C-alpha positions as a Markdown table, in Angstrom:
| # | Residue | x | y | z |
|---|---|---|---|---|
| 1 | Met | -11.9 | 21.9 | 18.1 |
| 2 | Lys | -10.4 | 25.5 | 17.4 |
| 3 | Leu | -12.8 | 26.9 | 19.7 |
| 4 | Thr | -11.8 | 24.7 | 22.5 |
| 5 | Ile | -8.3 | 25.5 | 21.9 |
| 6 | Leu | -9.0 | 29.3 | 22.0 |
| 7 | Ala | -11.0 | 28.8 | 25.1 |
| 8 | Leu | -7.9 | 27.0 | 26.8 |
| 9 | Leu | -5.5 | 29.6 | 25.7 |
| 10 | Leu | -7.8 | 32.6 | 27.2 |
| 11 | Phe | -8.2 | 30.7 | 30.5 |
| 12 | Ser | -4.5 | 30.2 | 30.8 |
| 13 | Ser | -3.9 | 33.6 | 30.2 |
| 14 | Leu | -5.9 | 34.6 | 33.6 |
| 15 | His | -5.3 | 31.5 | 35.4 |
| 16 | Pro | -2.0 | 29.3 | 36.0 |
| 17 | Pro | -2.3 | 25.7 | 35.8 |
| 18 | Glu | -4.0 | 23.8 | 38.3 |
| 19 | Asp | -2.6 | 20.3 | 39.6 |
| 20 | Phe | -4.7 | 17.8 | 38.0 |
| 21 | Gly | -4.5 | 15.4 | 41.1 |
| 22 | Thr | -6.0 | 18.3 | 43.3 |
| 23 | Ala | -8.6 | 19.5 | 40.9 |
| 24 | Phe | -9.9 | 16.3 | 40.2 |
| 25 | Gln | -9.2 | 14.4 | 43.7 |
| 26 | Thr | -7.4 | 11.7 | 42.4 |
| 27 | Arg | -3.9 | 10.2 | 42.6 |
| 28 | Gln | -4.1 | 7.6 | 39.9 |
| 29 | Val | -4.7 | 8.6 | 36.2 |
| 30 | Val | -5.2 | 6.6 | 33.0 |
| 31 | Ile | -4.1 | 8.8 | 30.1 |
| 32 | Val | -5.5 | 7.5 | 26.5 |
| 33 | Thr | -4.9 | 9.5 | 23.4 |
| 34 | Ser | -5.4 | 9.2 | 19.9 |
| 35 | Arg | -4.2 | 10.8 | 16.7 |
| 36 | Asp | -7.5 | 12.8 | 16.1 |
| 37 | Trp | -11.2 | 12.5 | 16.6 |
| 38 | Asn | -11.7 | 9.8 | 14.0 |
| 39 | Ala | -8.9 | 7.4 | 14.8 |
| 40 | Ser | -9.9 | 3.9 | 16.3 |
| 41 | Val | -6.5 | 3.4 | 17.7 |
| 42 | Gly | -4.3 | 5.0 | 20.3 |
| 43 | Lys | -2.0 | 4.8 | 23.2 |
| 44 | Leu | -2.5 | 4.5 | 27.1 |
| 45 | Arg | -0.2 | 5.8 | 30.1 |
| 46 | Phe | -1.1 | 4.9 | 33.6 |
| 47 | Tyr | 0.4 | 7.1 | 36.4 |
| 48 | Glu | 0.2 | 7.1 | 40.3 |
| 49 | Gln | 0.9 | 10.6 | 42.0 |
| 50 | Gln | 3.3 | 10.2 | 45.0 |
| 51 | Glu | 2.8 | 12.6 | 48.1 |
| 52 | Asp | 5.2 | 15.2 | 47.0 |
| 53 | Gly | 3.0 | 15.7 | 44.0 |
| 54 | Ser | 5.3 | 14.0 | 41.4 |
| 55 | Trp | 3.7 | 11.2 | 39.0 |
| 56 | Thr | 5.1 | 7.9 | 38.6 |
| 57 | Ser | 4.5 | 5.6 | 35.6 |
| 58 | Leu | 3.1 | 2.4 | 36.1 |
| 59 | Leu | 2.5 | 1.7 | 32.5 |
| 60 | Lys | 3.9 | 3.5 | 29.6 |
| 61 | Asp | 2.6 | 3.7 | 25.8 |
| 62 | Ala | 0.5 | 0.5 | 25.9 |
| 63 | Pro | -1.6 | 0.5 | 22.5 |
| 64 | Val | -5.2 | 0.5 | 22.3 |
| 65 | Val | -8.4 | 0.3 | 20.5 |
| 66 | Leu | -11.1 | 2.9 | 20.7 |
| 67 | Gly | -14.6 | 3.3 | 19.0 |
| 68 | Lys | -15.1 | 2.1 | 15.6 |
| 69 | Lys | -15.7 | 5.8 | 14.4 |
| 70 | Gly | -13.0 | 7.3 | 17.1 |
| 71 | Met | -14.1 | 9.7 | 19.8 |
| 72 | Ala | -16.5 | 12.5 | 20.7 |
| 73 | Trp | -16.9 | 14.6 | 23.9 |
| 74 | Gly | -18.9 | 13.1 | 26.6 |
| 75 | Gln | -20.5 | 14.0 | 29.7 |
| 76 | Gly | -17.7 | 14.0 | 32.2 |
| 77 | Leu | -15.8 | 15.7 | 35.0 |
| 78 | Gln | -14.2 | 18.1 | 32.7 |
| 79 | Pro | -15.3 | 21.9 | 32.7 |
| 80 | Ser | -18.4 | 22.0 | 30.3 |
| 81 | Glu | -16.9 | 24.7 | 28.0 |
| 82 | Leu | -14.5 | 21.9 | 26.5 |
| 83 | Asn | -17.7 | 20.0 | 25.4 |
| 84 | Thr | -17.5 | 21.7 | 21.7 |
| 85 | Gly | -18.1 | 20.1 | 18.6 |
| 86 | Pro | -19.3 | 16.3 | 18.3 |
| 87 | Leu | -20.9 | 15.0 | 21.3 |
| 88 | Lys | -21.2 | 10.9 | 22.3 |
| 89 | Lys | -24.6 | 9.5 | 21.6 |
| 90 | Glu | -26.0 | 6.1 | 21.8 |
| 91 | Gly | -25.0 | 3.7 | 19.3 |
| 92 | Asp | -22.6 | 6.2 | 17.4 |
| 93 | Gly | -19.6 | 3.8 | 17.6 |
| 94 | Lys | -17.5 | 6.7 | 19.5 |
| 95 | Ser | -15.6 | 6.4 | 22.9 |
| 96 | Pro | -16.3 | 9.4 | 25.0 |
| 97 | Ala | -13.5 | 12.0 | 25.4 |
| 98 | Gly | -13.3 | 13.7 | 28.6 |
| 99 | Ile | -12.4 | 12.8 | 32.3 |
| 100 | Phe | -14.3 | 10.1 | 34.2 |
| 101 | Arg | -13.9 | 8.3 | 37.2 |
| 102 | Ile | -13.2 | 4.5 | 37.2 |
| 103 | Thr | -15.7 | 3.0 | 39.8 |
| 104 | Gln | -15.8 | -0.9 | 40.0 |
| 105 | Leu | -14.0 | -3.9 | 38.0 |
| 106 | Phe | -15.7 | -6.9 | 36.7 |
| 107 | Gly | -14.8 | -10.3 | 35.1 |
| 108 | Tyr | -15.7 | -14.0 | 34.8 |
| 109 | Gly | -14.0 | -15.4 | 37.8 |
| 110 | Gly | -12.8 | -14.6 | 41.1 |
| 111 | Arg | -9.6 | -12.5 | 41.8 |
| 112 | Ala | -8.3 | -10.4 | 44.5 |
| 113 | Phe | -8.5 | -6.7 | 43.4 |
| 114 | Lys | -8.4 | -3.5 | 45.8 |
| 115 | Met | -11.4 | -1.9 | 43.9 |
| 116 | Lys | -14.6 | -3.2 | 44.2 |
| 117 | Tyr | -15.3 | -6.4 | 41.8 |
| 118 | Leu | -18.3 | -7.8 | 40.2 |
| 119 | Lys | -18.4 | -11.6 | 39.2 |
| 120 | Ala | -20.4 | -11.8 | 36.1 |
| 121 | Asp | -22.5 | -14.5 | 35.3 |
| 122 | Ser | -25.5 | -15.3 | 33.1 |
| 123 | Thr | -27.8 | -13.0 | 35.1 |
| 124 | Val | -25.6 | -9.9 | 34.9 |
| 125 | Phe | -26.5 | -7.3 | 32.2 |
| 126 | Cys | -25.6 | -3.7 | 31.5 |
| 127 | Val | -28.7 | -2.1 | 29.8 |
| 128 | Asp | -28.3 | 0.1 | 26.8 |
| 129 | Asp | -32.3 | 0.2 | 26.1 |
| 130 | Glu | -33.2 | 4.1 | 26.5 |
| 131 | Gly | -36.6 | 3.1 | 27.4 |
| 132 | Ser | -35.5 | 0.9 | 30.5 |
| 133 | Val | -35.6 | 2.7 | 33.9 |
| 134 | Tyr | -32.2 | 0.7 | 34.1 |
| 135 | Tyr | -30.4 | 2.3 | 31.3 |
| 136 | Asn | -26.8 | 2.6 | 31.6 |
| 137 | Gln | -26.6 | 0.4 | 34.9 |
| 138 | Leu | -25.3 | -2.9 | 35.6 |
| 139 | Val | -28.0 | -5.1 | 36.8 |
| 140 | Asn | -28.7 | -8.6 | 38.0 |
| 141 | Leu | -31.8 | -10.5 | 37.1 |
| 142 | Lys | -31.8 | -12.1 | 40.3 |
| 143 | Asp | -32.4 | -8.8 | 41.8 |
| 144 | Ile | -34.9 | -6.9 | 39.4 |
| 145 | Gly | -37.6 | -7.4 | 36.9 |
| 146 | Lys | -36.6 | -7.3 | 33.1 |
| 147 | Asp | -37.9 | -4.0 | 31.6 |
| 148 | Trp | -35.5 | -3.8 | 28.5 |
| 149 | Asn | -35.3 | -5.0 | 24.8 |
| 150 | Ser | -31.3 | -4.6 | 24.5 |
| 151 | Ala | -28.7 | -5.1 | 27.2 |
| 152 | Glu | -25.2 | -6.3 | 27.1 |
| 153 | Glu | -24.5 | -9.8 | 28.6 |
| 154 | Met | -21.7 | -9.3 | 31.2 |
| 155 | Lys | -20.9 | -13.2 | 30.9 |
| 156 | Arg | -19.9 | -13.2 | 27.2 |
| 157 | Lys | -19.1 | -16.4 | 25.1 |
| 158 | Asp | -15.9 | -14.7 | 24.3 |
| 159 | His | -12.9 | -13.2 | 26.5 |
| 160 | Leu | -13.5 | -9.6 | 25.8 |
| 161 | Tyr | -15.1 | -9.2 | 29.3 |
| 162 | Lys | -13.0 | -11.8 | 31.1 |
| 163 | Trp | -11.6 | -8.7 | 32.9 |
| 164 | Gly | -12.7 | -5.0 | 32.7 |
| 165 | Ala | -13.3 | -1.9 | 34.7 |
| 166 | Val | -16.7 | 0.2 | 34.7 |
| 167 | Val | -16.2 | 4.0 | 33.4 |
| 168 | Ala | -18.5 | 6.3 | 35.1 |
| 169 | Tyr | -19.7 | 8.0 | 31.8 |
| 170 | Asn | -23.1 | 9.5 | 31.8 |
| 171 | Thr | -23.8 | 8.7 | 35.3 |
| 172 | Gln | -24.7 | 11.9 | 37.2 |
| 173 | Pro | -27.2 | 12.2 | 35.9 |
| 174 | Val | -28.0 | 9.7 | 33.4 |
| 175 | Val | -29.2 | 11.1 | 30.3 |
| 176 | Lys | -31.2 | 9.0 | 28.1 |
| 177 | Gly | -29.6 | 8.7 | 24.7 |
| 178 | His | -26.1 | 9.9 | 25.6 |
| 179 | Gly | -24.2 | 6.6 | 25.6 |
| 180 | Ser | -24.2 | 3.8 | 28.2 |
| 181 | Cys | -22.0 | 0.5 | 29.2 |
| 182 | Ile | -18.5 | 2.2 | 28.9 |
| 183 | Phe | -15.6 | -0.1 | 30.0 |
| 184 | Leu | -12.0 | -0.8 | 29.8 |
| 185 | His | -11.7 | -4.1 | 28.7 |
| 186 | Ile | -9.8 | -6.7 | 26.7 |
| 187 | Trp | -9.4 | -6.3 | 23.0 |
| 188 | Arg | -10.7 | -8.6 | 20.1 |
| 189 | Ser | -7.5 | -7.8 | 18.1 |
| 190 | Pro | -5.3 | -4.5 | 17.8 |
| 191 | Ala | -7.2 | -3.7 | 14.7 |
| 192 | Ser | -10.8 | -4.4 | 15.6 |
| 193 | Gly | -12.3 | -1.1 | 17.0 |
| 194 | Thr | -15.0 | -1.0 | 19.8 |
| 195 | Ala | -18.7 | 0.1 | 20.1 |
| 196 | Gly | -17.3 | 2.7 | 22.3 |
| 197 | Cys | -15.2 | 1.2 | 25.1 |
| 198 | Thr | -11.5 | 1.3 | 25.3 |
| 199 | Ala | -9.8 | -2.1 | 24.8 |
| 200 | Met | -6.5 | -3.6 | 25.3 |
| 201 | Thr | -4.1 | -6.7 | 25.7 |
| 202 | Glu | -5.4 | -8.8 | 28.8 |
| 203 | Ala | -1.7 | -8.4 | 30.4 |
| 204 | Asn | -1.8 | -4.6 | 29.9 |
| 205 | Leu | -5.4 | -4.5 | 31.5 |
| 206 | Leu | -4.2 | -6.7 | 34.4 |
| 207 | Thr | -1.6 | -4.5 | 35.3 |
| 208 | Ile | -3.8 | -1.4 | 35.5 |
| 209 | Leu | -6.7 | -3.4 | 37.2 |
| 210 | Gln | -4.2 | -5.0 | 40.1 |
| 211 | Ser | -2.5 | -1.6 | 40.8 |
| 212 | Met | -5.9 | 0.4 | 41.1 |
| 213 | Asp | -6.6 | 1.6 | 44.5 |
| 214 | Pro | -10.2 | 2.8 | 45.5 |
| 215 | Ala | -8.4 | 5.4 | 48.1 |
| 216 | Lys | -6.8 | 7.1 | 45.1 |
| 217 | Asn | -9.8 | 7.6 | 43.1 |
| 218 | Pro | -8.8 | 6.2 | 39.7 |
| 219 | Thr | -9.7 | 8.6 | 36.7 |
| 220 | Leu | -9.6 | 8.1 | 33.0 |
| 221 | Leu | -8.3 | 11.2 | 31.1 |
| 222 | Gln | -9.2 | 10.6 | 27.4 |
| 223 | Met | -9.1 | 12.6 | 24.4 |
| 224 | Pro | -7.1 | 13.3 | 21.0 |
| 225 | Glu | -3.7 | 14.4 | 21.6 |
| 226 | Ala | -4.3 | 18.2 | 20.3 |
| 227 | Glu | -7.0 | 18.2 | 23.0 |
| 228 | Leu | -4.7 | 16.9 | 25.6 |
| 229 | Gln | -2.0 | 19.2 | 24.9 |
| 230 | Ser | -4.2 | 22.2 | 24.9 |
| 231 | Leu | -5.4 | 21.1 | 28.6 |
| 232 | Arg | -2.1 | 21.4 | 29.9 |
| 233 | His | -2.8 | 25.1 | 29.8 |
| 234 | Arg | -5.4 | 24.8 | 32.4 |
| 235 | Tyr | -4.0 | 21.6 | 34.5 |
| 236 | Arg | -0.7 | 19.8 | 35.4 |
| 237 | Phe | -0.4 | 16.2 | 35.0 |
| 238 | Pro | 2.0 | 13.7 | 33.5 |
């Protein structure tokens, strides 16, 4: 962590902060922070950038739960030199820290959203088996043959995936063992950590999903508070 902060301070002494929206071609950002790398709870803010460059708050300080074992840096849009210290791995119980696109929504029923939406049924899975050619992909058994021993059922028997959003983590390229199936979804409780996703109340999640616009390239900015504040030396964000 100290090396990351020093690198950011050195960079900031040579370059003025760049607008986050311009740097990552986004006008909607979900910002999730935690107390430290080991915390399994945090807070979420959601902003939209206006034409004049200012940011409007759409959701403020919503409580979230993270991975049961906190966070670790993950493959994302952030500069690679920030990825120092623990890195996310498959099955580590950590949520990925970094900057990631939010690419599509999913759920159990039909609903009108602006974003691409996948209605999950008993044939839809997210593959977490590193031996599968479909590792870290949402697939439908109606379209392909099963080649995995482990995968998440997207139509669960509980409410956790009633609504959700896909976080484009470990996708370009997909690296076996770096982690899979990262979502924003409904929490089990405010004290129940996840396997690596970010979860919240259904009401707060729907506020986000209903506002997301694919034309604005929704993005997740997620990391411990100290790392987020250090990032301000490099980028201007709300």
